[in-house]
Structures are given as C-alpha cells and as structure tokens.
C-alpha positions as a Markdown table, in Angstrom:
| # | Residue | x | y | z |
|---|---|---|---|---|
| 1 | Unk | -89.5 | 0.9 | 0.3 |
| 2 | Unk | -86.1 | 2.6 | -0.3 |
| 3 | Unk | -83.0 | 1.1 | 1.3 |
| 4 | Unk | -82.0 | 2.6 | 4.6 |
| 5 | Unk | -78.3 | 2.0 | 4.2 |
| 6 | Unk | -76.0 | 5.1 | 4.1 |
| 7 | Unk | -73.0 | 3.2 | 2.7 |
| 8 | Unk | -72.5 | 0.2 | 0.5 |
| 9 | Unk | -73.5 | -3.0 | 2.3 |
| 10 | Unk | -73.4 | -6.7 | 1.2 |
| 11 | Unk | -73.0 | -10.1 | 2.6 |
| 12 | Unk | -69.5 | -10.2 | 1.4 |
| 13 | Unk | -68.6 | -6.9 | 3.0 |
| 14 | Unk | -70.1 | -8.0 | 6.3 |
| 15 | Unk | -68.3 | -11.3 | 6.2 |
| 16 | Unk | -64.9 | -9.7 | 5.4 |
| 17 | Unk | -65.3 | -7.1 | 8.2 |
| 18 | Unk | -65.7 | -9.9 | 10.8 |
| 19 | Unk | -62.5 | -11.9 | 9.9 |
| 20 | Unk | -60.7 | -13.1 | 13.0 |
| 21 | Unk | -63.5 | -11.9 | 15.3 |
| 22 | Unk | -65.6 | -13.7 | 17.9 |
| 23 | Unk | -68.5 | -14.1 | 15.4 |
| 24 | Unk | -66.3 | -15.8 | 12.9 |
| 25 | Unk | -64.8 | -18.1 | 15.5 |
| 26 | Unk | -68.3 | -19.1 | 16.6 |
| 27 | Unk | -69.2 | -20.0 | 13.0 |
| 28 | Unk | -71.6 | -17.0 | 12.3 |
| 29 | Unk | -72.6 | -16.7 | 8.6 |
| 30 | Unk | -74.1 | -13.7 | 7.0 |
| 31 | Unk | -77.0 | -14.7 | 4.7 |
| 32 | Unk | -78.8 | -11.8 | 3.3 |
| 33 | Unk | -79.1 | -8.0 | 3.3 |
| 34 | Unk | -82.4 | -6.5 | 2.4 |
| 35 | Unk | -83.6 | -2.9 | 2.1 |
| 36 | Unk | -84.1 | -2.6 | 5.9 |
| 37 | Unk | -82.8 | -5.9 | 7.4 |
| 38 | Unk | -79.8 | -8.1 | 7.8 |
| 39 | Unk | -80.0 | -11.9 | 8.3 |
| 40 | Unk | -77.3 | -14.2 | 9.7 |
| 41 | Unk | -77.1 | -17.6 | 11.3 |
| 42 | Unk | -75.0 | -19.4 | 13.9 |
| 43 | Unk | -74.5 | -23.1 | 14.3 |
| 44 | Unk | -75.6 | -25.1 | 17.3 |
| 45 | Unk | -72.5 | -27.2 | 17.7 |
| 46 | Unk | -69.5 | -27.9 | 20.1 |
| 47 | Unk | -68.4 | -24.2 | 19.9 |
| 48 | Unk | -71.7 | -22.7 | 20.8 |
| 49 | Unk | -73.5 | -25.1 | 23.2 |
| 50 | Unk | -73.5 | -24.8 | 27.0 |
| 51 | Unk | -72.9 | -28.0 | 29.2 |
| 52 | Unk | -76.6 | -29.1 | 29.0 |
| 53 | Unk | -76.4 | -29.3 | 25.2 |
| 54 | Unk | -78.4 | -26.2 | 24.4 |
| 55 | Unk | -77.3 | -23.1 | 22.4 |
| 56 | Unk | -75.5 | -20.9 | 25.0 |
| 57 | Unk | -77.6 | -17.8 | 25.7 |
| 58 | Unk | -74.5 | -15.7 | 25.4 |
| 59 | Unk | -74.1 | -16.9 | 21.8 |
| 60 | Unk | -77.6 | -15.8 | 21.0 |
| 61 | Unk | -76.6 | -12.4 | 22.3 |
| 62 | Unk | -73.4 | -12.4 | 20.1 |
| 63 | Unk | -75.7 | -13.1 | 17.1 |
| 64 | Unk | -78.0 | -10.3 | 18.2 |
| 65 | Unk | -75.3 | -7.7 | 18.9 |
| 66 | Unk | -73.5 | -8.5 | 15.7 |
| 67 | Unk | -76.6 | -8.1 | 13.6 |
| 68 | Unk | -77.8 | -4.9 | 15.3 |
| 69 | Unk | -74.3 | -3.3 | 15.3 |
| 70 | Unk | -74.0 | -4.0 | 11.6 |
| 71 | Unk | -77.3 | -2.4 | 10.9 |
| 72 | Unk | -76.4 | 0.6 | 13.0 |
| 73 | Unk | -73.0 | 1.3 | 11.4 |
| 74 | Unk | -74.4 | 0.9 | 7.9 |
| 75 | Unk | -77.2 | 3.4 | 8.6 |
| 76 | Unk | -75.1 | 5.9 | 10.5 |
| 77 | Unk | -74.4 | 9.2 | 8.8 |
| 78 | Unk | -71.0 | 9.5 | 7.1 |
| 79 | Unk | -68.3 | 10.6 | 9.5 |
| 80 | Unk | -70.1 | 8.9 | 12.5 |
| 81 | Unk | -69.5 | 5.7 | 14.4 |
| 82 | Unk | -71.7 | 3.7 | 16.7 |
| 83 | Unk | -71.2 | 2.0 | 20.0 |
| 84 | Unk | -73.5 | -0.2 | 22.1 |
| 85 | Unk | -75.4 | 1.3 | 25.0 |
| 86 | Unk | -77.7 | -1.6 | 26.0 |
| 87 | Unk | -78.7 | -5.1 | 24.9 |
| 88 | Unk | -81.3 | -7.4 | 26.3 |
| 89 | Unk | -82.4 | -10.9 | 25.3 |
| 90 | Unk | -85.4 | -13.1 | 26.1 |
| 91 | Unk | -84.6 | -16.8 | 25.6 |
| 92 | Unk | -87.9 | -18.4 | 24.4 |
| 93 | Unk | -86.9 | -21.9 | 23.3 |
| 94 | Unk | -83.7 | -23.9 | 23.5 |
| 95 | Unk | -82.0 | -25.1 | 20.3 |
| 96 | Unk | -79.9 | -28.4 | 20.5 |
| 97 | Unk | -78.8 | -28.8 | 16.9 |
| 98 | Unk | -78.8 | -27.2 | 13.4 |
| 99 | Unk | -78.7 | -23.5 | 13.1 |
| 100 | Unk | -80.3 | -20.5 | 14.7 |
| 101 | Unk | -81.0 | -17.7 | 12.2 |
| 102 | Unk | -81.4 | -14.1 | 13.3 |
| 103 | Unk | -82.9 | -11.1 | 11.5 |
| 104 | Unk | -82.4 | -7.5 | 12.6 |
| 105 | Unk | -84.7 | -4.6 | 11.7 |
| 106 | Unk | -84.6 | -1.0 | 12.9 |
| 107 | Unk | -87.0 | 0.2 | 15.5 |
| 108 | Unk | -85.6 | 3.7 | 15.6 |
| 109 | Unk | -82.8 | 5.4 | 13.6 |
| 110 | Unk | -82.2 | 8.8 | 15.1 |
| 111 | Unk | -79.4 | 11.4 | 15.1 |
| 112 | Unk | -77.9 | 10.3 | 18.4 |
| 113 | Unk | -79.4 | 6.8 | 19.1 |
| 114 | Unk | -80.6 | 3.8 | 17.2 |
| 115 | Unk | -82.7 | 0.9 | 18.4 |
| 116 | Unk | -82.6 | -2.5 | 16.6 |
| 117 | Unk | -84.9 | -5.5 | 17.1 |
| 118 | Unk | -83.5 | -9.0 | 16.5 |
| 119 | Unk | -85.6 | -12.2 | 16.3 |
| 120 | Unk | -84.0 | -15.6 | 16.2 |
| 121 | Unk | -85.5 | -18.8 | 15.0 |
| 122 | Unk | -84.4 | -22.5 | 14.8 |
| 123 | Unk | -84.4 | -24.6 | 11.6 |
| 124 | Unk | -88.1 | -25.4 | 12.2 |
| 125 | Unk | -89.0 | -21.7 | 12.2 |
| 126 | Unk | -89.7 | -21.6 | 16.0 |
| 127 | Unk | -88.8 | -18.5 | 17.9 |
| 128 | Unk | -85.8 | -19.1 | 20.1 |
| 129 | Unk | -84.8 | -15.6 | 21.3 |
| 130 | Unk | -85.9 | -11.9 | 20.9 |
| 131 | Unk | -83.4 | -9.2 | 21.6 |
| 132 | Unk | -83.3 | -5.4 | 21.5 |
| 133 | Unk | -80.1 | -3.4 | 21.0 |
| 134 | Unk | -79.6 | 0.3 | 21.6 |
| 135 | Unk | -76.7 | 2.1 | 20.0 |
| 136 | Unk | -75.2 | 5.6 | 20.4 |
| 137 | Unk | -74.3 | 7.5 | 17.3 |
| 138 | Unk | -71.1 | 9.5 | 17.7 |
| 139 | Unk | -69.2 | 11.8 | 15.5 |
| 140 | Unk | -65.9 | 10.2 | 14.5 |
C-alpha cells in the first residue's frame, strides 16, 4: 500500500512539533509512523492517573486527539489546515501502571472532513479505549 502522507512525516518531526505542549508534559512518546498509521504511547504515572489510581480518561482522549490530529494534518492537502469537530472515547479497561499505546488509522480522508479511529492497549495488549476523531479540513 502506498503511503497516505502528503508531507514528510517522522517520529522525530512529530516529537519536535509537540515541544512544550500538553502531550509532552504528560510524557507522550511517538513510537512509529507507518504507511497509513501513527503509533504513540503515554505513561500511567503520577502525571496521568486519576485519584483512584487509574489512567485518567481525559488522558486517553489527549492521546487519541494527538494521534488523530497528527494523522489529519499530515494527510491534508498542501495549503490546508485541520481542526477538530468531534471526538468520542469508550473506556473499556482501566490501566494502573506501565504504558498505554495508541494507534491511529484513517476511516475517511475527504476534501472537507477526515475521520480517524484510535485504539489503545495496555502493556499486556488488552484494549483499554477506543476513540473516533472527526476533523474539518480548511483552506489556510
């Protein structure tokens, strides 16, 4: 399958673009860029847990929105930008330690909208959260 990206993309470029942002402060690490996916992980630690010791659901959404937004901007046509329209998340299983790893893939890449699916798994490979992000594609 040919790559879907419309501009150069790499783990290094993604990491650099998130310097001094919420994902960096939460410990998010970009891991891999494939022909049609991006993978990143976030730690389950003092920065990301809620009071009952589980990964905060909002942190799962940060991971999802970061991954889907990155996918959207790197598939948008030149001279366009993307903004979020909607995100949802279904929390399937709690994580209390280690890392949660997310992978985003496109569901729809259109002229005016994009939809991205994000699945998150714990270190044992168990599904922790599924999310869907809808983005608007706008001329710059």
